[in-house]
N, C-alpha and C positions, 0 to 999 in steps of 0.2 A: 181884310185878308181872309183868305178861306184855312180853316184848319181842319187837318183831317182828324175823324173821329178817332182813329187808332193809326199809330205808325206802321205796327206789323198787325196785318190780319191774322189770325188763327187759320188753319188750313180745315177748311169745311170736311168733318169726316163723312165717307160714303159709304154705306152697308155693303156688306161682302155679297159678291154674286154666288149663286148657287152654281158649282162647278159641273154638275150631270156627272160624277163619276160615283161608283160604288164607295161607301164609306166603310172603314174597317170596323166591324163590330167586334172589339175586343178590350180587354182592361186598360190596355196600353192606348188605345185611342180615347177610352173614356177618361183617363188621366189628362191627357193633351186639352180635352174639351173644358174639362175644369180649370186647368191651368190657364188657358185660353181667357175664359169668363172672368177668373181674378186678374189677370193682366190687363183687361179692358174696362174694368171696374172703377169708376173714379171716386168710390168711396176708399180705397184704398192709395197710401202715400206713392209717390212716382218711385220711389226706391222699392217698394212691394211689388208694384205693378211690372217695374223692370224685372224683378226675380221671377216672378211667374212667368211673364212672357219669354224670358231668357230660356227656362226650363222647357216651356211648351215647344221651343225651337228645337231645342236639342233632342227632345224625346221623338218630334216630328221626323227628323233627320234619320232617326234609327228605323223609323217604316221603310223610308227610300221612295216615298211615294210624294210626286213633285207637288199635287194639289194639296194634301195636308200640310207639307213644309211651306208653300206659298201662303197659306191663310195664317199659320203661326207667326211667319216673317212681318206679315202687315200688322199684326197687333204689336209686335216690337217695333216696329217703324213708328207708330202712332205714338209709344212712349218714348224713344228717342226725341221726336218732335218736341213734346210737352216738356222735357228735360232740358231742352235747348242744345243738344247734342246733335249739331248739325252734319259734323263729319261722319257719324256711324249712321244718321238719315240718311245720309247721300250713298253711301257704299249699299247699305241694305237695299235700298229702293233701284239701285241697278243689278243687283241679285234678283230681285222680284220681278223686275223688267225682262232679264232673260228667261226666267221660268215662265212666266206669262206667256212670252212670244211661243216657247216651246208648247205649251198647252193651248195655244192659239184662244187664250180667253181675252177677247176683246175688251170687257167691260174691266178687267183687272189690268189690262195694259194701260186704258185711259186714266185709271186712277193713279197708277205709277208714274204715268207723265205727268199728271196734273201735281204729285208730291214733289217731283224734278224741277217743273216749273218754279214751284213754290221756293224751293232749296235756292234757285239762281236769282230770284227776285230778292230774295233776302239779302242774297250778297251783292245785289246792285248789278248784277249780270243779264241785263234786261233782252239783249239778243236770244241768249241761251233760253231764258225763260220763257220768250216768246215762242221759240222752236217747241219746246215741249208742251207749253199751254195749247198751242195750235195741233200738237198730235193727239193731246188728251181730248180736244174737241170732235176730231175727227174719229177717235176710237168708240167715244162716248155715242156718236151718231151712228157708227156700225153697228152698236149695241142696241140701238133704238131706244136710247134713255135720254131724254130731252132735259128732265130735271139735273142730271148730272153736268149737263154742258154748260148750265150756267154760272157754275162757281169759274172755272176756267175763262171763260167770256169777259166775267166781271176783273179777273185777273188781268187780263189781256187788255181790256179797255184802259185800266188804271196805268200800264205800261206805255201805252200809246199815248196817254196824256201826259206822262212825265217827259216823253221824249217830244213833246209838242205836236206829234201828230194829232191834232185835235180834231179833223174830220173821221180819220181813220176811228180814233176813240168812241165818236159818236155813234158811228155806224155799227161799232161792234156792242155797244151798250143798246142800242135800240134793238139789235137783233137778239140779245138776252132777254129783253122785256117782252118781245114776241114771243120768245119760248115759255115766258112765265104765265102767258094768257092761256085759261083753260086749265092750268095747275091747281090743285088744291091749295086753300088759304091758310098754309100751316104758318107756324111761327118762323121758320127758316126761309121760307120762301117770300113771305113778309118782309123779312130783313134784307134778302137779295133785291126785292123791288124797291124798297127805301135805298139802299146803295146805288142802285142804278139811276134812280130819279136824282138822287142827291149829286152824283158824279154828271148826269146829264146838265144840271143846273151848273156845275163848276165850269165844264166845258164852254156852254153857253156864255157864261160870266167872260171867259178867257176870250171867246169870240167876238165881244162887245155885245152880244144880244142880250141885253139885260133884262128885257120884258120877257123872253123865253126863259131865261134863268130863272126870274122869279116864279114862272107858273110851274117849273119841273120843283122848285122848293116847296110850293103851296102843296102840290101832290106829294110830295117826300113827307111833309108834316102831317096830311091826312092818312098814309099809311101807317106813320109813326103811332098816331092815336088809336089804330086798331090793333097794336101789338100790346103783348103782354107786359113787354120791358121795354118800351120805345121811349121813355123819358128823355135818355141822354141824346137819342137819334133826333128825336123831335127838337130840342133846343141847338144842336148842331146845326139842322137846316135853318133855324131861325137866327142863328149867327152868321150863317151865309146869307140869309135876305138881308141882315144889316149891312153886311160888305157891299151890296147892290144899292142901298139907299144912300151910303157914303159916297159910292162912287157917282150917284147920281147928283150928289151935294144936299141930299135930303138929310141933314146932319141930326134934327130934330127927332125923326123919326128911327134913324138908328140909335140914337142914345136911348130911346123908349125902350127899344129891342134889349140892347145891351144891359140897361138898369134891370128890365123884366129877369133876363138870363143869371144875373150876379145873384139875384135875391135868392135864387135857390140853391143854397148851399149844399144840399144832397149830392148835387150834379158833381161836386169837386172831391167827394169821397174816392171814386173809383178813377177819375181824371183830374188829380190836382194840378196837373199843368194848366188847365183850362182858365183857371182863376187868374194867375197872372197875365195870360194873353188877355181876358176881357179887361182887367185894369188898363193894359196898354192902350186896347181899342178906344175905351172910353176916355180916357186922358187925352188922347193924340185926336179923337173926334172933336172933344169942347175945344181943342187948340185951333182945329181946322173950322170949327163953326164961329171963332173968333171971340172964344171965353178970355177974359183977362185977369182972371184968378190964376196968374202965372205959377205962383206958391203952390197951390192947391195940384196943379197941373204938373208939375216938377215932381213933387212928393209922391203922386201915384205912380209916374214913370218909373222913379227910383226904385218905388216899393215893389213894381212888376219887375224891375231888373234884378233887384236883390232874391225876391222868391225865385224866379228864373233859375238862377244862379245856383242858389242853393238846392233846387230840384234837379240839377244838371240838364236841363230842358234847353240844348244849345240853339234849335230851332226858334222858340219863344224869346230867347235871351238876345238873339241875333235881331228880331222886329223890334223889341224895346230898344235897343242900341241905336239901330237907324233912326226909329223914331226920335231918341232924345237927341241926336245930332240935329235933326230937321228942326225940333223946338228950341235948340240953343241959337241956331244959325236966324231962325224966324225972329229971335229976340236980338240979333246982332251980338251972341256972345260967342264970337269965332273962336276962342281957344277952346271952351268946352265943345263946341261944336266939332272941332278938328280932332278933338281927343277922342270922342265919340265915334267919328266917321272912321277913325285908324282902328279903332275896336272893332267896328263894324267890318271894315275891309279884311281883319285878320280871321274874324269868325266866318265870315261868308265864305273864306278860302277853305279854313277846316271843314265846314260843313257842305263844302260843294254845293253853294247855294248861289248858282249863275244870276237868277234875277236881281237877288240883294246886291251880289258883287257889283252888277253893272249899276244899279243904282247908285252904289256907294262911291264908284268910280267917277261919276256924274257930279256927285255932293263934293268929292274930293277935289276936283278938278276946279270948282267953282270956290272952294275954300283956301285954295294954294294958289296963288297968282304966280304968272311967270312961267318958267321952264316946267318946273315941277308939275303945275296944273297941267300943263300941255301933255306931258308925261302920263298922267292918269288917262287923260282924254283920248290919246293914242291907244293906250291898254285897253280903254273902252272899246274902241274901234275894233282893234285885233279880237277883242273876245267876242265882240257881236257878230262878225264875220266867222270865225271858228265855230260858233253856237250855230250859227244857220246853216254852212256847211255839215256840221255835224247831225243836225236835226233831217236834212236832205238825206244823208247817207243813212242815218237809221231808217227813215220811212223805205229807202231803195233796198235796205238789208231785210226790212220786215217782209217786202214784197218778194226778195229772191229766197226768204226762208220758206215763205208760203210756197213759192214754186217748186223748191228743192223737197219740200215736206210730199208734194204732190209725186215729185220724181222718186223718192225715196220709196213712197208706198208701190208704185209702178215696180219699181227694181224689188223690191221686197217679193211682191206677187210672183215676178219672174223667177228669181231666186228660189222660190219655193217651188214653182213648176220643176225647174231644174233639179231640185233637191229630190222630188218625187221621182223623176225618172232614173236619178241617181241610184236612188233606192232600188228601183226595179231591177235595173241593171248589175247592182251589187248583189242582190238576192240571186237571180241567174248566175252569176259569177261564181258565189259560193256554192250553190246547187253543182255546178260543173267541177268546181274543185273538188266538192265531197264525193263525187261519181270518179273522179281521176285517182283521189286517195284510195277509194275501194278496190278500183281495178290494181293499181301500184301495190296495194297490200295484198291483195289475192296473189299477184305475180310474185311478190317476195316469198309468201309462204309457200307457192309451188317449189320456188328453186330452193327454198330450205329443205323441203321435202324430197326433192330429187339429190341434194346434198347429202342428207342424211342416207338415201338409198345408196348412192354411191360411197359414202363413208363404210357401210356396212358390207358393202362388195370388197372393199378394200382390207378392211379387217379380216374378212375370210380369207382374201388371198394372202393376208399375212400370217394367218393361223396355219393355212396349208402349207406356206414356205417354211415356217416354224418346224411343222411336222417331218416335213420332208429333210429339212436340216438335222431333225432328231434321228431320222431312220439312217443317215450319213455317220451320225455319232455312233448310233448302235452299231454300224457295221465296222466302223474305224476300231471300237473297242473290242469287237469278234475277232479282226485281224490281229491286233496288238495281243489279245489272248494266244492265239495261235501261234505268232511269232516268238513268245516267250515260251510257250510249252514246247516248240521246237528248238529254241536254244537250251532249254532245260533237259531235254531229251538228248540232243545230238552233241551239245558241248560240255555242258557242266557234269552231266551222268558218266559221258565217256572219260573226261579228265578224271573225275573219281573213282571209276573203274581201274584205269591204267595207274594211278597212284596206288589203289589198294594191293593190286597185284604185285609192283614194286616192292610195297613194305612188306609183303607176305614173303617175297624172296630174300628179306634181308633177316628172316627170323632166324636163321641158322648161322648167321654170320656175325663174326665179333671184331672187334679192332677199331682202330682210328678211322680207317675209312669207311667202315660200315657206319660209323657214327655219323660222319660228314654227309653220305647219302642220306641217312633218315634226315639229318637236319634240312636237306634240299626239299626232300618230300614234304616235310611238314609246312616249309615255306609255301610249296605248290596248294597245300590245303588250306592256307591262310587265304591265298588270293582267290581260291574258289569259294570260301567263305565269303570275301568281300562281293564276288559276283553274284552270290545267291541273295546277300544283304539288299545288292542294287535292285535286284530283279523283286524281290519283296517289297521294296520302296515304292518300285514302279506300279507295282501292281496294288499298293494300299493308295497310291495317288491316281485320281481320276484325270488324265492328262487332257481329257476334251472338255471337263467341266467348264460350264461357262463360255467355253468357246463360239458355241452354237449361236447366240442371240448375238455376240457382238460381231460376227462375221455378217449377220445380216445386216446390223446398223451400218457396218462398214460399207457393206456392198451399197445401201441406200445413200451414204453419204458419196462415195464415188459417182454414182449415177447422177444424183441432184447436182453436186458442184461442176461435173461434167457439162450437163445440159445448161446451167446458169453461167458458165464459163468463170467459175471462181478456183481458186487455190484453197488450199486446207491443210489444218494439223488435225490428228485424231489421236486421242490418247484414251487409254481405260486401264484399270488395273485389275489384276487376277483375282484381288480380295474378295470380289463381289462373287457370290455363286447364283448364277442366273436360273439355276434349276430350282431353287428355293422361291423366286419370284412367279407369281402366278402369270398365265398367259395373258389374261384381261389387262394387266398392269403393263406388260411388256408391249401389248399393243396400243397401250395410251403413250408409253414413252417413244415408241416408234413414231406415232401420229404428231406426238409433240415436236419431235426433231423435223419430222416432213414440213409442218405447218410453219417452223419458224424459218427454215429454209427459204421456203415460198414467200413469207415476208421480207427477208433480207433482199430476195432477188427482186420481188415487186417495188419495194421502197427505199430500202436502204442505199442502193447505187455501191455496193461493197465490191472489194476484188479479192478479199480473203477473209476465211474463218476458222475459228478454232472452237474445236468441240472436246470435252474430256469428262470423263466419269470416274468420280473418287469415291472411296469409302471414308466416313469420318463420324464417329462416336454412333455407329450403327444408323447412319445416314447417308443415302446416295446422293452425293451432288453432281448434277448435271449442268456444266456451264457451257454457253455457247456466246461467243465474243465475235463480233464483225469490226471491220473498220470503214463502215460506210458514214453517211451523212449525220447520222444520229436523229432524233425527236423529241416534241415536248411529251414527257409521260404524262403530265396532267391532262393535256389537251387530247390525247389520243386514247385514252382507255376505253373508249365505246367503240373502238375499232373492231370488226367481225373477227379479225385475224385473232387479237389479242384476247377476245371473249371466249375463242375456241380453246386457246391455250390454257386460260383461267379455268375452264371448264373440266379440260382434261385434268390439270392439276388437282384438282378437288376430288375428282374421280378415286385418284390414287392416295388420298388423304394427305397431297403434299402440301408446299408453299412454293410461290413464285416471286421473285423480285426483278424489276426492271430498271436498270442503271443505263442512262443515255444523254450525253452531252451533244448539242450542234457541232458538228464537222469532227466530232472525235470517237464517233461509233457508239455501239451499244453492247450491253453486257445483260444476259438473261440466267440467273441463278435458280435452279430449281432444286427443292431438297424434298428427297422420298424416303419415309421411314424403309428401314431394313433390319430384317430379324432371320436369324440362321435357323 
C-alpha cells in the first residue's frame, strides 16, 4: 500500500514581490524592516518570531501605507502557519487578499490564494481548497511566474487524487512537470519534480497501469539521488515500488525491497510511523507468499499494531488491524478475525477511510453468516453507490469551480471598469458640488453684507428717532417751566400780595375778631406754602426723564404686534433712567426686541406676547414671553436669529437665557448691567 511521505505538506514559502512603490526612508521604516527580518529568521523561536512580526505589523499600520502593511502581515501569516494557529492564519490572509486586490498586485494575490487553499486543504474542505488553488495558478500566470504555479498545481493534483479524479489529477501533475522543464535544478524544484513523479506513479497504480507506475517511481528515485536531502524521498519511492511487486504477486522482490528499507534505521528518526508500516507490509507479504511461520508473522503484526497505537498513527494502525483480521481468517481463527474486523470497521469510520471501510464490510459479511452478514453487504453496496455519486459530484463541482473562477475574473474586470467610471463621475460631481458651495457661500456673504448695511440704516433711523424724541422732551420741559413760571407769577405771587395787604390792614386792630382774621390769613399762607412746596418738588423731578426711550419701544411693539396680528402686554418701571444708558446700548436693546418679535412671528405661531422691563440689584431685566409652540433650545442654538440676539447681548455686556418647552411657549430673559 502507498504511504504518503508526509501527512501534511508544509506550505512552500514564496519570496516577496517588489511592489514598485516608493519606500519611506525614515527611522520608522528602518525599524519595520529590522522587525520583519527578525520575524522571518528561523534561528529565533516561534514566540520570538511572533513578537517581532506582530510589532512590525502594528508599526506598519501607523504609516498608513498599504504596501508596507501588506508585507509585514505576510511575515506574520507565515509565523501563524508554523505555530499551527490556522484560525489567525485564515483571518490575516483574507485581510491580505483584500489589500492585495486594492494594490492590484497579482503576484501577492496568487500567494494569498495559495495560502487560503492550503488552509482549506488541511481542514479537509477540498472544494474550497480547489477554488483558491485555481485562483493562485491564474494570478501567478498573470504575474508571468511559472515557478510559483508549480506549488498550487501539486496541491491541486493531490486533491483530485483524493477525490478519485485520477485522470484530472494526472493531467494537473503533467502540466506542473512541463512547467518545471527549463527551470534551474535547485533543491526546491528537484523536490517538486520528485513529488510529481511519485504522485504520477501512485495515480498509475490506482488506474491499474503498473508498468507506467514503475517507470514514474524509477524517475522519482533518480531525482531523489540528485537531491542533497533526498534519502527519505528515495526510500518512499522504493516502498511504492514494493507495493507494485506485491500487486503483481512478485512477493520475493517486494520482500527484498522492504527488508532493504527497514535496515536503514536513520529513516525512522524523522518519521517513526514508517517503521510499523514496514513491519506490517513485511509480515503480511510473507503471509501472502505462503510462509508457514505463523507465530513469527503474528508477532510482527502485533508488534506493528502496538507501535502504531503508541505513536497515535491511526492510518497505520488501521492497515495493521485489517491485515490481522485477514491473517486470522486465513488460519480459520474466526473469532480473532471477527474481533479485528470489528476494530477495523470502527477505525475506518473514525479515520473516514472509505477504501478500507469497504474492504472491512466485505470481510465482516464473510465472517458473519446470515442476516448480519447481509447487513454488512448491503451497507457496502450503499456506501459504494454513495461514493460513486460523490466522486461524480466532486468532478462536476471542480469543473463548475473552474468555470465560475473564469466568470468571477470576468466579473471582476467588469466591476473594475465600472469602478473606474464611477470614480470619474464622483470626481466630476465633487467638483460641481465644490463650485456650487463657492457660489452659495458667496451669495450668503453678499446677503450678510446687505443685512449689515440695512441694519446700519435702521440704527441711524433709530438714532434720529431718539434725537427727535429728545427734542420733544426738551420742548415739553420748556413748556412746563413756562407753565410753572406763569402759575408762580399769576397765582402764588397774587395770593401772597393780597394776604400781605390784608395783614397790613390788621396792624392797627385789636380784639377777638382781629385775632380770628389773622388766623384765617395764616392758614392761607400755609396753603400757599404747600403750593410752593409742590411746585418746588415738580421742578426738582424731571417728569419726562426716561419716558422718551420707552415711548420709542412702545411704538415699536404696537407697530410690530399690529403687523404680526398679536396681542401684547407691556410693562416698564420708572426706576430706570434711560438718559444714563448710552445710545449704542439703547439701539441694541431696540434691535433685540425687533429680532425677537420677528422670530416669534416666523417660528412660534404665537397669539400673545408679554414684554417687561424691571430693575433689580442694578441689573435691567428684559423679559419676553410668548404662548407659541416652543422649540428645542439645544438643537436651535445655531439659528441666525438666536445668533444675532446673542451677539447684541454680548455688545451690551449682558447675558441671555432661553427657556422653552414644546407646545408651552418660550421665555427669553436678558440681563443688562445698570449704573446710575
